[in-house]
N, C-alpha and C positions, 0 to 999 in steps of 0.2 A: 519409647519413641526416641529416635535419634535426631537430635536437633543441633548437634555440634557444628555442622557445616553452615548453619544459618545464623547470622549475627545482626542484632539490632543496635550494636554498640557504636556510637559516634566516634570518629577519630579524635584522639586527644582527650578522651574522657577518663578521668582518674578520681572519681568521687562516688563510687558505688556504695561506700559506707553511708552516704546520704540517701541515694536511691539508685537501684540497679535498673538499667534499661530493660524494657519488657522482654521477658524470655520468649523465644519463638513458640514454645508450648503454650504459654499463656495467651499469646496473640491468636493462635489458632482456636483455642477453646473459647476465648472471649467472644469472638465473632459468632461461633456456633451457638453458644449459650444465650446470646442476645436474642436469637430467633426462637430458641427452645425454652428458655427459662424466664420469660418476661412476665408471666402471670403471678398472681398472689399465692404463695405457697401455703397460706392458711386456709384457702378455700377448698371446695370439694369437687369441682368440676374437672374435666380431663386435663386442660392446660395447667391448672393449678396443681393437680397431682403430679404432673410431669415436673413442674418447677420444684415441688417438695422433694421428689426423688433426686433431682440434680443437687439440691441443697444438702440433702442427707449424704449423697455421694461425696460431695466436697468435704463435709465434716469427717467422714470416714477416712478419706485420704490424708487429711491433716493430722487426725488422731494417730494414724499409723506411723507417721514420720516423727511426731513429737513424743510418742510413748504415752498416749492417753486413750481413754474410752471415747467413742464418738459422742455420747451424751454429756461428756465433760467439756466439749468444745463449743464455743460460741463465736460467731463472726461479729466484729464491731466495726465502727467507722474509721478506725485508725489504730496504730500501736499505742499512741498516747492515750486514747480513750480506753483501750484495754487495760493499760496500767492504772488509770484513774479508777475505773470500775473495779478492777481487781483489788486495789488497796483500800478504797473506801468501803467496798462491800465486805471485805474480810474484817476490817476494823469494826464495821457495824455488826457483823455476825458475832463478834467476840465482846460486844459491849456487855458489861455486867453491872449489877446494882452496887451502889456505894460510891465513895469518893476516892478510892484507891488510885495510885498512879497508873497511867497507861503509857507504854513506851513502844515506839516504832524504831527498830534497829535497821540502819542502812549503812552501806559502805560510802566512803567519801567520794567515790568516783562513779556513782550511779548516774544514769541519764537524768537530765533536768526534770523530766516528767515525774520521775520517782521522788526527787528531792522537793519539787514544788507541791506534789500531792501530800507528802509528809508535812510540809509547812502548812498546807490547808487543814490537815487534821489537827495540827497544833492550835490553829486559830479557832477552829469551829468544833472540835471534838475534845479539846483539853488534853491531847496526848503530848508527849515529849519525844523529840527525835534524838536518838542516841547514834552518833556517827562514829564509825570505825575507820580508822586511817589505813593507809596502804604503804607499802614499801616503795623504794625508788623505781621499781619495775611495774608499779601499778597494781600489784597483787595483794589481796588481804591475807593476813595470817589466819589460818583456820581456827587456831586456838583463841586468838583475840576476838574473832567474830563470835565464836561459840560462847565466850565469856560474857559478851555483851547481851546475851539472851538470858533473861531470868524470869521470875514469876510475874513480874509486872509487864513483860513484853507481850503485846497483842499481835504483832506482825514483824517479820524480818524480811528484808529485801536485799538480794545479792544477784547481780547480773551474771549471765552465763559467760560473757566476754565483753571487754570494754569497747565502746563505740568510737573512741578517739585514738587509742594506742594499740588495741587488739589483744591485750593481755587476757588470757583465759583465767577465770576465777575458780577456786577450789570448792565449788558448790557442794559436791558430794562428800566433802570432808567436814562439813559443818554439822554440828549436832544441835538440833533445835528443840528436841523433846516434843511437847505438844503444841509448840508455837508454829503457826503456818509460815512457810517460806515462799515468798513471791520471787520468781526468777524472770528477769527481763531477758528474753532470748532473741531480741531483734537482730543483732549482728550475727549470731551463731546459727540460727535456724536455716537449714538447707546447705550450710557450709561445713559444719563440724558436728561431731556427736554431741547431743545435748545431755545435761545432767539428768539424773533419775530422781533425786530426792527433793522434788518440788511439790508444793501444795497448790500454788497458782502459777501459771506460766503465761507470759504475754509475748506477742510477736507482731510484726508488721510486714504485710505482703510485698510492699514496694522495695524492701531491703533484699529480697531474694529473686526479684524479677517478676513479681506479680503486679497487678494494677494498684495504683495509689487508691487510698480510700477504703482499704480492707485491712482490719486488724484481727488478731486472734486472741481470745481470752479462754484459757483452759483452767477449770476449777475442779480439783479432785472431789469425788463424791463425799468423802468423809470430812470435808472442810465446811465449817459453819460460815455461810456467806449470805448476806442480806442486801438486797438492792438499795443503794443510796438514793435512787430516783423514784418517782411515782410509779405505782404498779402498772405493768404493761404485760399483756399475755404473750407478746412476741419474744423471740430470742430466748425462750426458756426462762423469761423473767429477768434476764441479765442485761441484754442490750435491746432497748425499745425501738420500735419502728419497723418499717417494711424492710425485709432482708434484701441485700444486693446479691441476688442469685448468680447472675453472670460474673460479677466480680469475685464472689466466693469460689466459684468453680475454676475460674482462671487462676486465682491465687493458689488453689490446691494443685492444679496442673503444673504450675511453675515450681511449687515446692517439691512435688514428686520428681519432676525432671531434674531439678537441682540436686536432690538427694541421690538420685541414680548416678549422676555424673560427678558427685562431690569429691570422691577420692582422686579421680583423674585431674579434675580442675584444680584441686588443692595442691597436688604435686607440682603442677606447672606454676601456679601462683607462688608457692613457697620458694621455689627456685628463683623466681624473679624478685621477690621481696628480699631474699638473702643477698641477691646481687645489689639491690638498692642500699641495704644496710651496710654492705661492705664498701661500696663505691663512694657514697656521699662523704664520709670523712676523708677519703683519699682526694676527692676533687675540690673540697672546700675546707678552709680553716674555720674554727670556732663554730662547729655544729655539734649538736647533741642528738643522737638517735635514741629514742625513748621506747619504753615498753619492754616486756620480757623477751629475751633473745630467742627462747625456744617455746615457751608455753604461751602461744599466741595464735590468733586467727591467721590463716594462710595468705589472705589477700590484702592486708592492711599494714602500713608502716607510717610512723610519724617521726619527723626530725625537726629540730629547732635551729634557726640560724641567728646567731648573735648580730646585733647592729642592723637588723632589717625590720621594717614595719610590715606587719601581716597584711594589711589592706593593700599596700603597694605591691607586695609579693603576689597576691591573688590577681590584682588588676593587670600587672605586667605579664604574668603567665597566661592570663586569658587573652591578652593581645597577641601572644605568641601562639595561640591555638590550643591551650591546655586548660582543662577545668580541674581545679583542685580545691581543697578546703584549707582554711587557716583560722586560727582562733578556736573558740569552743564550737564544736559541730552543732551544738544546740542553739547557739546565738550568733551564727555567722553573719546575720544581717547587721548586727551591731559590732561584731568582732570584739566582744568583751573578752578579757583574759579567760582562758580555759580553767574551770575549777578542777578538772581532772589533772592537768599538768601541774597546777598549784599544789594539789594534794600529794603529788609525787615528788615535789621539790624540784621540778624541771623548769626550764625557761618557758614563760607563758606568752612570749611575743615572737614574731618571726617564725612561726611553726608551719610546717607543711604536712598535711595528712594525705598520703597517697593510698588510694584503694582501687584495686585492679578489677577490670571487667573479666568475665569468664573466658574471653578469647584474646586477652592481652598477650603481646609477644615481647621478646627481648628487644626487637627493633623499636617498638613503642616505648619501652622503658628507657632505652638509651637516648632516644629523642627527648624524652622528658628531662632526663638528667642533664643533658646538654643545655636545655632551656633554663633549668634551675640555676646551673652554674653561671650562665650568662646574666640572668636577671639579678641574682644575688650580688655578683661582682659589680654590676652597674649601679645597683642601689647603694652598695657600700661605698663605691667611688664617689657617688653624689653626696653622701654624708661627709666624706673626708674633704670635699671641696668647699663645704660651708664654712 
């Protein structure tokens, strides 16, 4: 399906790392599936069988893109729920008799959903979180991460690519032995090739232009996984409740469309991001462009501006007609300092995360850069006047 010429992207929107505008393919399928897939897919009458067929089709499409079997894929209510179920279920499946130590290994730059679920396991399951640091580019050392996995480790978690700075992680270089590896693929799915050596994979449809409220949890058949929730016959026993058939099908359609166009879109976006990375230090003093210069997602770039308050930066750019993120992408409502940037040793205040829509142009980017220069210059001048 050729959807390149149709755009749902609002002007001035540069926050697709938070949520991508609904892909035209998803919009089309969502409306059709609402009419065709409304019935309970667990029932046996005609409309229900039709809904079941649509749900199975969605599962097959997603499985093909992420490199899984259809029966390994479950749709959840969000990417966060997928992470929670993936981590809690895998830890429960590897619970053993005795009082020996149980360790969950994570990178220091994981999404907050991973870190908070690890903390939950510490409080309620007696595990210990073993955190592996990253270099200044936000990338873990494969040898250091492998070394953090030992006989006491019940689960390892390493994202496919970072949600704040775009750095791609060396997932396929990690040696986990028999320890399951959970990969958060929320930012990479539909945009870049995914790692192969995962045991559990999670993703979120609204990151690739699917509808909000649809997550993906994929669990390899050889992984011991036990539901941390009360028994439920739906969702293969993994995600309880009535399946969102229209949402799942629209999510699958968007993922398939994004994957088909990924190479062409990535080439355009990478050129624009390279332009941003080069121009920002030329246009402004005291800025730090962070993330790996080459091993990164094509659509995302973050830079920090010294002497600028993040909240003021977001507010002033919004007034100028531009939507961007600042502070931790997971806590932007409070603008707490980013744990990702702190782990990298980068500036944690005055940062701008720019993430491009699939149809962003050089004109769009240059307009944003001009606005950033104007806002930062004015904010710094205001500080000097105090």
